[in-house]
N, CA, C, O and the ligand as a Tripos MOL2 file, in Angstrom:
@<TRIPOS>MOLECULE
protein
  301   299    76     0     0
PROTEIN
NO_CHARGES

@<TRIPOS>ATOM
      1 N         147.3700  130.7470  112.4130 N.3       1 MET1
      2 CA        147.9950  131.0310  113.8040 C.3       1 MET1
      3 C         149.0080  129.9780  114.1720 C.2       1 MET1
      4 O         148.8120  128.7670  114.0670 O.2       1 MET1
      5 N         150.1800  130.5880  114.6420 N.am      2 ASN2
      6 CA        151.1440  129.6190  115.2060 C.3       2 ASN2
      7 C         151.3040  129.8930  116.6880 C.2       2 ASN2
      8 O         150.6360  130.7830  117.2150 O.2       2 ASN2
      9 N         152.1690  129.1580  117.3830 N.am      3 CYS3
     10 CA        152.1970  129.0590  118.8400 C.3       3 CYS3
     11 C         152.6190  130.5320  119.4210 C.2       3 CYS3
     12 O         152.1130  131.0340  120.4250 O.2       3 CYS3
     13 N         153.6030  131.1170  118.6400 N.am      4 GLU4
     14 CA        154.0840  132.3160  119.1540 C.3       4 GLU4
     15 C         152.9710  133.3600  119.1300 C.2       4 GLU4
     16 O         152.8750  134.0980  120.1110 O.2       4 GLU4
     17 N         152.0280  133.5130  118.0020 N.am      5 GLN5
     18 CA        150.8340  134.4300  118.0130 C.3       5 GLN5
     19 C         149.9310  134.0630  119.0070 C.2       5 GLN5
     20 O         149.3550  134.9660  119.6130 O.2       5 GLN5
     21 N         149.6680  132.7190  119.3270 N.am      6 PHE6
     22 CA        148.8260  132.2490  120.2830 C.3       6 PHE6
     23 C         149.2210  132.8670  121.6450 C.2       6 PHE6
     24 O         148.4280  133.5450  122.2990 O.2       6 PHE6
     25 N         150.5220  132.5930  122.0490 N.am      7 VAL7
     26 CA        150.8330  133.1790  123.3390 C.3       7 VAL7
     27 C         150.7130  134.5940  123.4460 C.2       7 VAL7
     28 O         150.4020  135.1720  124.4880 O.2       7 VAL7
     29 N         150.9970  135.2230  122.2080 N.am      8 GLU8
     30 CA        150.7750  136.8150  122.4970 C.3       8 GLU8
     31 C         149.4810  137.3050  122.5290 C.2       8 GLU8
     32 O         149.2530  138.4850  122.7920 O.2       8 GLU8
     33 N         148.5250  136.4130  122.2580 N.am      9 GLN9
     34 CA        146.9640  136.8710  122.2000 C.3       9 GLN9
     35 C         146.2040  136.2550  123.4360 C.2       9 GLN9
     36 O         145.0310  136.5430  123.6740 O.2       9 GLN9
     37 N         146.8900  135.4560  124.1490 N.am     10 VAL10
     38 CA        146.1480  134.8070  125.2280 C.3      10 VAL10
     39 C         145.5470  135.8260  126.1650 C.2      10 VAL10
     40 O         144.3900  135.6850  126.5610 O.2      10 VAL10
     41 N         146.2610  136.7990  126.5150 N.am     11 THR11
     42 CA        145.5430  137.6610  127.5240 C.3      11 THR11
     43 C         144.3010  138.5310  126.8840 C.2      11 THR11
     44 O         143.2930  138.8270  127.5260 O.2      11 THR11
     45 N         144.5200  138.8620  125.6190 N.am     12 ALA12
     46 CA        143.2990  139.3260  124.7860 C.3      12 ALA12
     47 C         142.1990  138.6260  124.7310 C.2      12 ALA12
     48 O         141.0880  139.1450  124.8360 O.2      12 ALA12
     49 N         142.4130  137.2810  124.5480 N.am     13 PHE13
     50 CA        141.3430  136.1480  124.5940 C.3      13 PHE13
     51 C         140.5850  136.1810  125.9260 C.2      13 PHE13
     52 O         139.3630  136.2800  126.0370 O.2      13 PHE13
     53 N         141.5120  136.0800  126.9600 N.am     14 LEU14
     54 CA        141.0520  136.0770  128.2370 C.3      14 LEU14
     55 C         140.1100  137.4300  128.6420 C.2      14 LEU14
     56 O         139.0390  137.4500  129.2480 O.2      14 LEU14
     57 N         140.7730  138.3680  128.1770 N.am     15 ASP15
     58 CA        139.9440  139.5820  128.4990 C.3      15 ASP15
     59 C         138.6550  139.9100  127.7910 C.2      15 ASP15
     60 O         137.8640  140.8010  128.1010 O.2      15 ASP15
     61 N         138.5590  139.0010  126.7310 N.am     16 GLY16
     62 CA        137.4390  139.1730  125.9660 C.3      16 GLY16
     63 C         137.5820  140.4180  124.9430 C.2      16 GLY16
     64 O         136.5800  140.9150  124.4300 O.2      16 GLY16
     65 N         138.6760  140.8160  124.7190 N.am     17 VAL17
     66 CA        138.9140  142.0430  123.8100 C.3      17 VAL17
     67 C         139.3240  141.8390  122.3360 C.2      17 VAL17
     68 O         139.6080  142.7190  121.5240 O.2      17 VAL17
     69 N         139.3000  140.5450  122.1580 N.am     18 MET18
     70 CA        139.7550  139.9510  120.6630 C.3      18 MET18
     71 C         138.7200  140.1480  119.5930 C.2      18 MET18
     72 O         137.5260  139.9730  119.8340 O.2      18 MET18
     73 N         139.1590  140.5060  118.4330 N.am     19 ASP19
     74 CA        138.0420  140.7050  117.4870 C.3      19 ASP19
     75 C         137.5530  139.2360  116.9110 C.2      19 ASP19
     76 O         138.3270  138.2810  116.9760 O.2      19 ASP19
     77 N         136.4250  139.1210  116.4280 N.am     20 PRO20
     78 CA        135.7960  137.8240  116.1280 C.3      20 PRO20
     79 C         136.7740  136.9790  115.1770 C.2      20 PRO20
     80 O         136.9230  135.7830  115.4300 O.2      20 PRO20
     81 N         137.3830  137.5080  114.1890 N.am     21 ALA21
     82 CA        138.0880  136.8200  113.2340 C.3      21 ALA21
     83 C         139.4580  136.2500  113.9770 C.2      21 ALA21
     84 O         139.8780  135.1080  113.7880 O.2      21 ALA21
     85 N         140.0120  137.1030  114.7430 N.am     22 SER22
     86 CA        141.2520  136.5610  115.4770 C.3      22 SER22
     87 C         140.8710  135.5250  116.4060 C.2      22 SER22
     88 O         141.5880  134.5310  116.5230 O.2      22 SER22
     89 N         139.7080  135.6720  117.1450 N.am     23 GLU23
     90 CA        139.2690  134.7000  118.0880 C.3      23 GLU23
     91 C         138.9880  133.5060  117.4240 C.2      23 GLU23
     92 O         139.2890  132.4830  118.0390 O.2      23 GLU23
     93 N         138.5160  133.3900  116.3860 N.am     24 ARG24
     94 CA        138.2430  132.1980  115.6610 C.3      24 ARG24
     95 C         139.5490  131.4500  115.2980 C.2      24 ARG24
     96 O         139.6030  130.2200  115.2870 O.2      24 ARG24
     97 N         140.4740  132.1560  115.0370 N.am     25 ARG25
     98 CA        141.9070  131.5900  114.5160 C.3      25 ARG25
     99 C         142.4980  131.1100  115.8920 C.2      25 ARG25
    100 O         143.1240  130.0500  115.9150 O.2      25 ARG25
    101 N         142.3330  131.8170  116.9970 N.am     26 PHE26
    102 CA        142.8950  131.3620  118.3790 C.3      26 PHE26
    103 C         142.1170  130.2450  118.6180 C.2      26 PHE26
    104 O         142.8540  129.2990  118.8950 O.2      26 PHE26
    105 N         140.8270  129.9130  118.6330 N.am     27 VAL27
    106 CA        140.2840  128.7090  118.8860 C.3      27 VAL27
    107 C         140.5450  127.7250  118.1180 C.2      27 VAL27
    108 O         140.6780  126.6110  118.6260 O.2      27 VAL27
    109 N         140.6710  127.8900  116.8120 N.am     28 ASP28
    110 CA        141.1610  126.7990  115.9800 C.3      28 ASP28
    111 C         142.5050  126.3130  116.2770 C.2      28 ASP28
    112 O         142.6700  125.0930  116.2860 O.2      28 ASP28
    113 N         143.5500  127.1350  116.5360 N.am     29 HIS29
    114 CA        144.7300  126.7320  116.8710 C.3      29 HIS29
    115 C         144.9020  125.7940  118.1590 C.2      29 HIS29
    116 O         145.6300  124.8020  118.2030 O.2      29 HIS29
    117 N         144.0590  126.3110  119.2560 N.am     30 LEU30
    118 CA        143.7730  125.6520  120.4950 C.3      30 LEU30
    119 C         143.1970  124.2620  120.2490 C.2      30 LEU30
    120 O         143.5630  123.3700  121.0140 O.2      30 LEU30
    121 N         142.3150  123.9660  119.2430 N.am     31 ALA31
    122 CA        141.9480  122.8120  119.0930 C.3      31 ALA31
    123 C         142.9570  121.6480  118.5570 C.2      31 ALA31
    124 O         142.8460  120.4400  118.7650 O.2      31 ALA31
    125 N         143.8990  122.2740  117.8630 N.am     32 GLU32
    126 CA        144.8730  121.3400  117.3110 C.3      32 GLU32
    127 C         146.2180  121.3990  117.9270 C.2      32 GLU32
    128 O         147.1420  120.8020  117.3750 O.2      32 GLU32
    129 N         146.4230  122.0990  119.0750 N.am     33 CYS33
    130 CA        147.6800  122.2480  119.7380 C.3      33 CYS33
    131 C         147.6290  121.8580  121.0920 C.2      33 CYS33
    132 O         147.0450  122.6030  121.8790 O.2      33 CYS33
    133 N         148.1690  120.7640  121.5120 N.am     34 ASP34
    134 CA        148.1010  120.4530  123.1030 C.3      34 ASP34
    135 C         148.9740  121.4200  123.9250 C.2      34 ASP34
    136 O         148.6240  121.8240  125.0340 O.2      34 ASP34
    137 N         150.1440  121.7740  123.3190 N.am     35 GLY35
    138 CA        150.8190  122.7130  124.1270 C.3      35 GLY35
    139 C         150.2850  123.9690  124.3980 C.2      35 GLY35
    140 O         150.4910  124.4940  125.4920 O.2      35 GLY35
    141 N         149.5440  124.5800  123.4280 N.am     36 CYS36
    142 CA        148.8240  125.8150  123.7450 C.3      36 CYS36
    143 C         147.5350  125.6290  124.5580 C.2      36 CYS36
    144 O         147.0080  126.4960  125.2560 O.2      36 CYS36
    145 N         147.0840  124.3150  124.3590 N.am     37 GLY37
    146 CA        145.9320  124.1630  125.4170 C.3      37 GLY37
    147 C         146.4570  124.1460  126.8520 C.2      37 GLY37
    148 O         145.9110  124.7600  127.7690 O.2      37 GLY37
    149 N         147.4550  123.4700  126.9670 N.am     38 ARG38
    150 CA        148.1510  123.4520  128.4680 C.3      38 ARG38
    151 C         148.5530  124.8830  128.8450 C.2      38 ARG38
    152 O         148.4740  125.2730  130.0100 O.2      38 ARG38
    153 N         148.9400  125.5790  127.9450 N.am     39 TYR39
    154 CA        149.3600  126.8130  128.4880 C.3      39 TYR39
    155 C         148.2010  127.8170  128.8020 C.2      39 TYR39
    156 O         148.3290  128.6720  129.6780 O.2      39 TYR39
    157 N         147.0480  127.6790  128.0420 N.am     40 LEU40
    158 CA        145.9520  128.4110  128.4240 C.3      40 LEU40
    159 C         145.2750  127.9770  129.8090 C.2      40 LEU40
    160 O         144.6810  128.7490  130.5620 O.2      40 LEU40
    161 N         145.4620  126.6430  130.0060 N.am     41 ASP41
    162 CA        145.1590  126.2240  131.3970 C.3      41 ASP41
    163 C         145.8420  126.9290  132.4010 C.2      41 ASP41
    164 O         145.2510  127.4330  133.3570 O.2      41 ASP41
    165 N         147.0980  126.9940  132.2280 N.am     42 GLN42
    166 CA        148.0940  127.5210  133.3490 C.3      42 GLN42
    167 C         147.7230  128.9590  133.3800 C.2      42 GLN42
    168 O         147.7070  129.4800  134.4960 O.2      42 GLN42
    169 N         147.4190  129.6950  132.3470 N.am     43 VAL43
    170 CA        147.2210  131.0840  132.4150 C.3      43 VAL43
    171 C         145.8310  131.2440  133.0990 C.2      43 VAL43
    172 O         145.6810  132.0990  133.9720 O.2      43 VAL43
    173 N         144.9440  130.5330  132.7600 N.am     44 ARG44
    174 CA        143.7070  130.5350  133.4960 C.3      44 ARG44
    175 C         143.7440  130.4050  134.9040 C.2      44 ARG44
    176 O         143.1020  131.1820  135.6100 O.2      44 ARG44
    177 N         144.5460  129.3480  135.4570 N.am     45 ALA45
    178 CA        144.7570  128.8830  136.8290 C.3      45 ALA45
    179 C         145.5010  130.0620  137.2260 C.2      45 ALA45
    180 O         145.1130  130.4830  138.3160 O.2      45 ALA45
    181 N         146.4360  130.7310  136.7080 N.am     46 THR46
    182 CA        147.1940  132.0140  137.2900 C.3      46 THR46
    183 C         146.0490  133.1710  137.5050 C.2      46 THR46
    184 O         146.0190  133.8600  138.5240 O.2      46 THR46
    185 N         145.2190  133.2880  136.5510 N.am     47 VAL47
    186 CA        144.1440  134.3700  136.7230 C.3      47 VAL47
    187 C         143.2860  134.0980  137.9360 C.2      47 VAL47
    188 O         143.0150  135.0310  138.6920 O.2      47 VAL47
    189 N         142.8040  132.7740  138.1860 N.am     48 ARG48
    190 CA        142.0400  132.4480  139.3740 C.3      48 ARG48
    191 C         142.7120  132.7940  140.5550 C.2      48 ARG48
    192 O         142.1520  133.4610  141.4250 O.2      48 ARG48
    193 N         144.2210  132.2710  140.6910 N.am     49 THR49
    194 CA        144.8020  132.7120  141.7880 C.3      49 THR49
    195 C         144.9080  134.0260  142.1000 C.2      49 THR49
    196 O         144.6630  134.4200  143.2400 O.2      49 THR49
    197 N         145.2920  134.8580  141.0980 N.am     50 LEU50
    198 CA        145.5500  136.3690  141.4390 C.3      50 LEU50
    199 C         144.2030  137.0990  141.2940 C.2      50 LEU50
    200 O         144.1040  138.2910  141.5850 O.2      50 LEU50
    201 N         143.1530  136.3570  140.8340 N.am     51 GLY51
    202 CA        141.8280  137.2170  140.7850 C.3      51 GLY51
    203 C         141.6440  138.3360  139.7680 C.2      51 GLY51
    204 O         140.7430  139.1750  139.7670 O.2      51 GLY51
    205 N         142.7940  138.1910  138.7770 N.am     52 ASP52
    206 CA        142.8340  139.1610  137.7310 C.3      52 ASP52
    207 C         143.6940  138.6930  136.8070 C.2      52 ASP52
    208 O         144.4230  137.7450  137.0990 O.2      52 ASP52
    209 N         143.7440  139.2900  135.5370 N.am     53 LEU53
    210 CA        144.8360  139.0890  134.7160 C.3      53 LEU53
    211 C         146.0500  139.7620  135.1320 C.2      53 LEU53
    212 O         146.0310  140.8120  135.7740 O.2      53 LEU53
    213 N         147.2450  139.0860  134.7220 N.am     54 PRO54
    214 CA        148.4410  139.6200  135.0030 C.3      54 PRO54
    215 C         148.5140  141.2470  134.4600 C.2      54 PRO54
    216 O         147.8400  141.4630  133.4530 O.2      54 PRO54
    217 N         149.0980  142.1470  134.9030 N.am     55 PRO55
    218 CA        149.2180  143.5080  134.5210 C.3      55 PRO55
    219 C         149.7700  143.4260  133.0510 C.2      55 PRO55
    220 O         149.1850  144.0300  132.1520 O.2      55 PRO55
    221 N         150.8800  142.6890  132.8140 N.am     56 GLU56
    222 CA        151.4110  142.6870  131.5380 C.3      56 GLU56
    223 C         151.5290  141.3070  131.2180 C.2      56 GLU56
    224 O         151.2710  140.3990  132.0090 O.2      56 GLU56
    225 N         151.9720  141.1390  129.8920 N.am     57 ASN57
    226 CA        152.0610  139.7190  129.3950 C.3      57 ASN57
    227 C         153.2180  139.1750  130.2430 C.2      57 ASN57
    228 O         153.8250  139.8440  131.0790 O.2      57 ASN57
    229 N         153.5000  137.6750  129.8890 N.am     58 LEU58
    230 CA        154.5230  137.0640  130.4240 C.3      58 LEU58
    231 C         155.8930  137.7450  130.3080 C.2      58 LEU58
    232 O         156.1830  138.2760  129.2360 O.2      58 LEU58
    233 N         156.7500  137.7680  131.3290 N.am     59 PRO59
    234 CA        158.1010  138.1150  131.2470 C.3      59 PRO59
    235 C         158.7540  137.5880  129.9950 C.2      59 PRO59
    236 O         158.4740  136.4610  129.5850 O.2      59 PRO59
    237 N         159.7060  138.4520  129.3100 N.am     60 PRO60
    238 CA        160.2300  137.7490  127.9970 C.3      60 PRO60
    239 C         160.8850  136.3120  128.2920 C.2      60 PRO60
    240 O         160.6890  135.4000  127.4880 O.2      60 PRO60
    241 N         161.5420  136.1400  129.2620 N.am     61 GLU61
    242 CA        162.1530  135.0460  129.4910 C.3      61 GLU61
    243 C         161.2800  133.6720  129.7190 C.2      61 GLU61
    244 O         161.6130  132.5660  129.2930 O.2      61 GLU61
    245 N         160.2370  133.9290  130.3870 N.am     62 ALA62
    246 CA        159.1910  132.8390  130.4350 C.3      62 ALA62
    247 C         158.6780  132.5420  129.2090 C.2      62 ALA62
    248 O         158.6450  131.3640  128.8550 O.2      62 ALA62
    249 N         158.2610  133.4350  128.4800 N.am     63 ARG63
    250 CA        157.7800  133.3860  127.1630 C.3      63 ARG63
    251 C         158.7610  132.5450  126.3440 C.2      63 ARG63
    252 O         158.4000  131.4780  125.8470 O.2      63 ARG63
    253 N         159.9420  133.0020  126.2090 N.am     64 GLU64
    254 CA        161.0820  132.2630  125.4400 C.3      64 GLU64
    255 C         161.1450  130.5590  125.7920 C.2      64 GLU64
    256 O         161.1680  129.6620  124.9500 O.2      64 GLU64
    257 N         161.1660  130.4080  127.2080 N.am     65 SER65
    258 CA        161.1920  128.9530  127.5290 C.3      65 SER65
    259 C         160.0240  128.2640  127.1130 C.2      65 SER65
    260 O         160.1540  127.1000  126.7360 O.2      65 SER65
    261 N         158.6960  128.8960  127.1240 N.am     66 LEU66
    262 CA        157.6520  128.2240  126.7450 C.3      66 LEU66
    263 C         157.8050  127.8720  125.1520 C.2      66 LEU66
    264 O         157.5920  126.7550  124.6790 O.2      66 LEU66
    265 N         158.1720  128.9120  124.4850 N.am     67 LEU67
    266 CA        158.2070  128.8400  123.0040 C.3      67 LEU67
    267 C         159.2490  127.6910  122.6870 C.2      67 LEU67
    268 O         159.0200  126.9470  121.7340 O.2      67 LEU67
    269 N         160.3540  127.5270  123.4350 N.am     68 ALA68
    270 CA        161.4580  126.6320  123.3030 C.3      68 ALA68
    271 C         160.7830  125.2180  123.4530 C.2      68 ALA68
    272 O         160.9760  124.2440  122.7250 O.2      68 ALA68
    273 N         159.9780  125.3010  124.5120 N.am     69 ALA69
    274 CA        159.3480  123.8820  124.8920 C.3      69 ALA69
    275 C         158.3910  123.4630  123.7830 C.2      69 ALA69
    276 O         158.2410  122.2720  123.5110 O.2      69 ALA69
    277 N         157.7440  124.4300  123.1440 N.am     70 PHE70
    278 CA        156.8690  124.0060  122.0060 C.3      70 PHE70
    279 C         157.7450  123.4830  120.8860 C.2      70 PHE70
    280 O         157.4910  122.3880  120.3850 O.2      70 PHE70
    281 N         158.7340  124.1960  120.4850 N.am     71 ARG71
    282 CA        159.6500  123.8560  119.5190 C.3      71 ARG71
    283 C         160.2860  122.6150  119.5060 C.2      71 ARG71
    284 O         160.5610  121.9920  118.4810 O.2      71 ARG71
    285 N         160.5630  122.1880  120.8640 N.am     72 ARG72
    286 CA        161.0680  120.6590  121.1540 C.3      72 ARG72
    287 C         160.0370  119.6770  120.7650 C.2      72 ARG72
    288 O         160.3570  118.7040  120.0820 O.2      72 ARG72
    289 N         158.6790  119.8840  121.1990 N.am     73 THR73
    290 CA        157.7260  118.9680  120.9860 C.3      73 THR73
    291 C         157.1080  119.0990  119.5650 C.2      73 THR73
    292 O         156.3000  118.2740  119.1380 O.2      73 THR73
    293 N         157.4910  120.0770  118.9200 N.am     74 ASP74
    294 CA        156.8380  120.1410  117.6270 C.3      74 ASP74
    295 C         157.6870  119.7520  116.5490 C.2      74 ASP74
    296 O         158.3990  120.5330  115.9180 O.2      74 ASP74
    297 N         157.5750  118.2730  116.3140 N.am     75 VAL75
    298 CA        158.4600  117.6060  115.2630 C.3      75 VAL75
    299 C         157.7140  117.4200  114.1520 C.2      75 VAL75
    300 O         158.2110  116.8930  113.1560 O.2      75 VAL75
    301 ZN        150.3390  126.1120  119.6370 Zn       76 ZN76
@<TRIPOS>BOND
     1     1     2 1
     2     2     3 1
     3     3     4 2
     4     3     5 am
     5     5     6 1
     6     6     7 1
     7     7     8 2
     8     7     9 am
     9     9    10 1
    10    10    11 1
    11    11    12 2
    12    11    13 am
    13    13    14 1
    14    14    15 1
    15    15    16 2
    16    15    17 am
    17    17    18 1
    18    18    19 1
    19    19    20 2
    20    19    21 am
    21    21    22 1
    22    22    23 1
    23    23    24 2
    24    23    25 am
    25    25    26 1
    26    26    27 1
    27    27    28 2
    28    27    29 am
    29    29    30 1
    30    30    31 1
    31    31    32 2
    32    31    33 am
    33    33    34 1
    34    34    35 1
    35    35    36 2
    36    35    37 am
    37    37    38 1
    38    38    39 1
    39    39    40 2
    40    39    41 am
    41    41    42 1
    42    42    43 1
    43    43    44 2
    44    43    45 am
    45    45    46 1
    46    46    47 1
    47    47    48 2
    48    47    49 am
    49    49    50 1
    50    50    51 1
    51    51    52 2
    52    51    53 am
    53    53    54 1
    54    54    55 1
    55    55    56 2
    56    55    57 am
    57    57    58 1
    58    58    59 1
    59    59    60 2
    60    59    61 am
    61    61    62 1
    62    62    63 1
    63    63    64 2
    64    63    65 am
    65    65    66 1
    66    66    67 1
    67    67    68 2
    68    67    69 am
    69    69    70 1
    70    70    71 1
    71    71    72 2
    72    71    73 am
    73    73    74 1
    74    74    75 1
    75    75    76 2
    76    75    77 am
    77    77    78 1
    78    78    79 1
    79    79    80 2
    80    79    81 am
    81    81    82 1
    82    82    83 1
    83    83    84 2
    84    83    85 am
    85    85    86 1
    86    86    87 1
    87    87    88 2
    88    87    89 am
    89    89    90 1
    90    90    91 1
    91    91    92 2
    92    91    93 am
    93    93    94 1
    94    94    95 1
    95    95    96 2
    96    95    97 am
    97    97    98 1
    98    98    99 1
    99    99   100 2
   100    99   101 am
   101   101   102 1
   102   102   103 1
   103   103   104 2
   104   103   105 am
   105   105   106 1
   106   106   107 1
   107   107   108 2
   108   107   109 am
   109   109   110 1
   110   110   111 1
   111   111   112 2
   112   111   113 am
   113   113   114 1
   114   114   115 1
   115   115   116 2
   116   115   117 am
   117   117   118 1
   118   118   119 1
   119   119   120 2
   120   119   121 am
   121   121   122 1
   122   122   123 1
   123   123   124 2
   124   123   125 am
   125   125   126 1
   126   126   127 1
   127   127   128 2
   128   127   129 am
   129   129   130 1
   130   130   131 1
   131   131   132 2
   132   131   133 am
   133   133   134 1
   134   134   135 1
   135   135   136 2
   136   135   137 am
   137   137   138 1
   138   138   139 1
   139   139   140 2
   140   139   141 am
   141   141   142 1
   142   142   143 1
   143   143   144 2
   144   143   145 am
   145   145   146 1
   146   146   147 1
   147   147   148 2
   148   147   149 am
   149   149   150 1
   150   150   151 1
   151   151   152 2
   152   151   153 am
   153   153   154 1
   154   154   155 1
   155   155   156 2
   156   155   157 am
   157   157   158 1
   158   158   159 1
   159   159   160 2
   160   159   161 am
   161   161   162 1
   162   162   163 1
   163   163   164 2
   164   163   165 am
   165   165   166 1
   166   166   167 1
   167   167   168 2
   168   167   169 am
   169   169   170 1
   170   170   171 1
   171   171   172 2
   172   171   173 am
   173   173   174 1
   174   174   175 1
   175   175   176 2
   176   175   177 am
   177   177   178 1
   178   178   179 1
   179   179   180 2
   180   179   181 am
   181   181   182 1
   182   182   183 1
   183   183   184 2
   184   183   185 am
   185   185   186 1
   186   186   187 1
   187   187   188 2
   188   187   189 am
   189   189   190 1
   190   190   191 1
   191   191   192 2
   192   191   193 am
   193   193   194 1
   194   194   195 1
   195   195   196 2
   196   195   197 am
   197   197   198 1
   198   198   199 1
   199   199   200 2
   200   199   201 am
   201   201   202 1
   202   202   203 1
   203   203   204 2
   204   203   205 am
   205   205   206 1
   206   206   207 1
   207   207   208 2
   208   207   209 am
   209   209   210 1
   210   210   211 1
   211   211   212 2
   212   211   213 am
   213   213   214 1
   214   214   215 1
   215   215   216 2
   216   215   217 am
   217   217   218 1
   218   218   219 1
   219   219   220 2
   220   219   221 am
   221   221   222 1
   222   222   223 1
   223   223   224 2
   224   223   225 am
   225   225   226 1
   226   226   227 1
   227   227   228 2
   228   227   229 am
   229   229   230 1
   230   230   231 1
   231   231   232 2
   232   231   233 am
   233   233   234 1
   234   234   235 1
   235   235   236 2
   236   235   237 am
   237   237   238 1
   238   238   239 1
   239   239   240 2
   240   239   241 am
   241   241   242 1
   242   242   243 1
   243   243   244 2
   244   243   245 am
   245   245   246 1
   246   246   247 1
   247   247   248 2
   248   247   249 am
   249   249   250 1
   250   250   251 1
   251   251   252 2
   252   251   253 am
   253   253   254 1
   254   254   255 1
   255   255   256 2
   256   255   257 am
   257   257   258 1
   258   258   259 1
   259   259   260 2
   260   259   261 am
   261   261   262 1
   262   262   263 1
   263   263   264 2
   264   263   265 am
   265   265   266 1
   266   266   267 1
   267   267   268 2
   268   267   269 am
   269   269   270 1
   270   270   271 1
   271   271   272 2
   272   271   273 am
   273   273   274 1
   274   274   275 1
   275   275   276 2
   276   275   277 am
   277   277   278 1
   278   278   279 1
   279   279   280 2
   280   279   281 am
   281   281   282 1
   282   282   283 1
   283   283   284 2
   284   283   285 am
   285   285   286 1
   286   286   287 1
   287   287   288 2
   288   287   289 am
   289   289   290 1
   290   290   291 1
   291   291   292 2
   292   291   293 am
   293   293   294 1
   294   294   295 1
   295   295   296 2
   296   295   297 am
   297   297   298 1
   298   298   299 1
   299   299   300 2
@<TRIPOS>SUBSTRUCTURE
     1 MET1         2 RESIDUE 1 A MET
     2 ASN2         6 RESIDUE 1 A ASN
     3 CYS3        10 RESIDUE 1 A CYS
     4 GLU4        14 RESIDUE 1 A GLU
     5 GLN5        18 RESIDUE 1 A GLN
     6 PHE6        22 RESIDUE 1 A PHE
     7 VAL7        26 RESIDUE 1 A VAL
     8 GLU8        30 RESIDUE 1 A GLU
     9 GLN9        34 RESIDUE 1 A GLN
    10 VAL10       38 RESIDUE 1 A VAL
    11 THR11       42 RESIDUE 1 A THR
    12 ALA12       46 RESIDUE 1 A ALA
    13 PHE13       50 RESIDUE 1 A PHE
    14 LEU14       54 RESIDUE 1 A LEU
    15 ASP15       58 RESIDUE 1 A ASP
    16 GLY16       62 RESIDUE 1 A GLY
    17 VAL17       66 RESIDUE 1 A VAL
    18 MET18       70 RESIDUE 1 A MET
    19 ASP19       74 RESIDUE 1 A ASP
    20 PRO20       78 RESIDUE 1 A PRO
    21 ALA21       82 RESIDUE 1 A ALA
    22 SER22       86 RESIDUE 1 A SER
    23 GLU23       90 RESIDUE 1 A GLU
    24 ARG24       94 RESIDUE 1 A ARG
    25 ARG25       98 RESIDUE 1 A ARG
    26 PHE26      102 RESIDUE 1 A PHE
    27 VAL27      106 RESIDUE 1 A VAL
    28 ASP28      110 RESIDUE 1 A ASP
    29 HIS29      114 RESIDUE 1 A HIS
    30 LEU30      118 RESIDUE 1 A LEU
    31 ALA31      122 RESIDUE 1 A ALA
    32 GLU32      126 RESIDUE 1 A GLU
    33 CYS33      130 RESIDUE 1 A CYS
    34 ASP34      134 RESIDUE 1 A ASP
    35 GLY35      138 RESIDUE 1 A GLY
    36 CYS36      142 RESIDUE 1 A CYS
    37 GLY37      146 RESIDUE 1 A GLY
    38 ARG38      150 RESIDUE 1 A ARG
    39 TYR39      154 RESIDUE 1 A TYR
    40 LEU40      158 RESIDUE 1 A LEU
    41 ASP41      162 RESIDUE 1 A ASP
    42 GLN42      166 RESIDUE 1 A GLN
    43 VAL43      170 RESIDUE 1 A VAL
    44 ARG44      174 RESIDUE 1 A ARG
    45 ALA45      178 RESIDUE 1 A ALA
    46 THR46      182 RESIDUE 1 A THR
    47 VAL47      186 RESIDUE 1 A VAL
    48 ARG48      190 RESIDUE 1 A ARG
    49 THR49      194 RESIDUE 1 A THR
    50 LEU50      198 RESIDUE 1 A LEU
    51 GLY51      202 RESIDUE 1 A GLY
    52 ASP52      206 RESIDUE 1 A ASP
    53 LEU53      210 RESIDUE 1 A LEU
    54 PRO54      214 RESIDUE 1 A PRO
    55 PRO55      218 RESIDUE 1 A PRO
    56 GLU56      222 RESIDUE 1 A GLU
    57 ASN57      226 RESIDUE 1 A ASN
    58 LEU58      230 RESIDUE 1 A LEU
    59 PRO59      234 RESIDUE 1 A PRO
    60 PRO60      238 RESIDUE 1 A PRO
    61 GLU61      242 RESIDUE 1 A GLU
    62 ALA62      246 RESIDUE 1 A ALA
    63 ARG63      250 RESIDUE 1 A ARG
    64 GLU64      254 RESIDUE 1 A GLU
    65 SER65      258 RESIDUE 1 A SER
    66 LEU66      262 RESIDUE 1 A LEU
    67 LEU67      266 RESIDUE 1 A LEU
    68 ALA68      270 RESIDUE 1 A ALA
    69 ALA69      274 RESIDUE 1 A ALA
    70 PHE70      278 RESIDUE 1 A PHE
    71 ARG71      282 RESIDUE 1 A ARG
    72 ARG72      286 RESIDUE 1 A ARG
    73 THR73      290 RESIDUE 1 A THR
    74 ASP74      294 RESIDUE 1 A ASP
    75 VAL75      298 RESIDUE 1 A VAL
    76 ZN76       301 GROUP 0 **** ****
């Protein structure tokens, strides 16, 4: 799994609707990627604030800036 796939599947993970094989790849990526760990923390904080998952995934522009940040640190 790469960072883009991780970001796409965060809501499925938090919703508990991910299949076991995907969840394992997700957790494996989480263990080796600081950026995605921070991202997951942010999403969890947002969920706590809203009391629920956002109705849709991140707006495309927010996702793009996040992925750009990953690419900058991913040397
Ligand atoms: Zn990542």
